[in-house]
N, C-alpha and C positions, 0 to 999 in steps of 0.2 A: 504494500500500500504506500502510495506517495504522500508527502506531507500535506498537500491540499485536500486529499481524500480523508486524511486523519483529522484535519481541522473540521471538515464538514461532518464527519462522524461525531466528533465532540459536540459540535453545535446542535446536531439532532438530539444527542443524549441529554444535553443541558437545556434544550429548547430555546436556544439563542438564535435570533435572526441576523441576517446580514445587515439589516437596518440598525439593529442594536449595536452591532460591532462598529458600523460606520459612525454612529453617533458618539460612541466612546472614544473613537480615534480622530474625530473631527473630519471625516471623509463623507462622501456621498455613498449611497448604497451601490451605485454602479461601479464605483472605484473598488469597493470590497469584492463585488461580483467578478470584476475583471481580474483582480489579484488571485482569487480562488479558482478561476478558470484556467490559469496557467500552471503548467507543471514546474516551471522554473521561477516561482515566486521567490523573491529575495529572502535571505535569512532574516534581515531586519524586519521586513513586513510580516514574515511568519511569526517571529518572536512577539511583535506588537499584538497580533491577533491572539496568540496563545496567552499573553498577559491578560487580555480582556476576558478570556475564557477561564482564567484561574489556573492555567497550566504553565509549565516552563520547559525549555529545551535543555537537556542535559547531555553532555558528551562524556562517555565513560568507556572503559575497556569492554569489548563484547563478552557476553557471558551466555552460557547454554541453558540457564535456568528458565523456567516458564515465566511469562510476563504476568504481572498483577493485572487485575481487572481493568484498570484505567491507564495502562502503560501501552506505548506503541513503539515500534522500532522501524527505522528507515533503512532500506537496503539499496545499494547501488543497482542491483539487478532490476529493481522496480522502475528505474529510469533509463534502461537500455534503449537505444534508438531514439533518444530525445535530444540529440545534439543539434 
């Protein structure tokens, strides 16, 4: 799953709309929609949206243990062919 899909999943789970995120960030809904429609949304834009949702981006060594209920992992293979 790519990061924009993860954000959309979190939004559904938390019942947060693009309009609410846009308001919190001082953007229009169409700006948020455009950012979430791209597979290459910048790290800063991703972090900004995650902050609004009450999530954070963490970089740590990879581990094999199962993920907790509200954890997500990004893999480079999910972005193959997107250059």
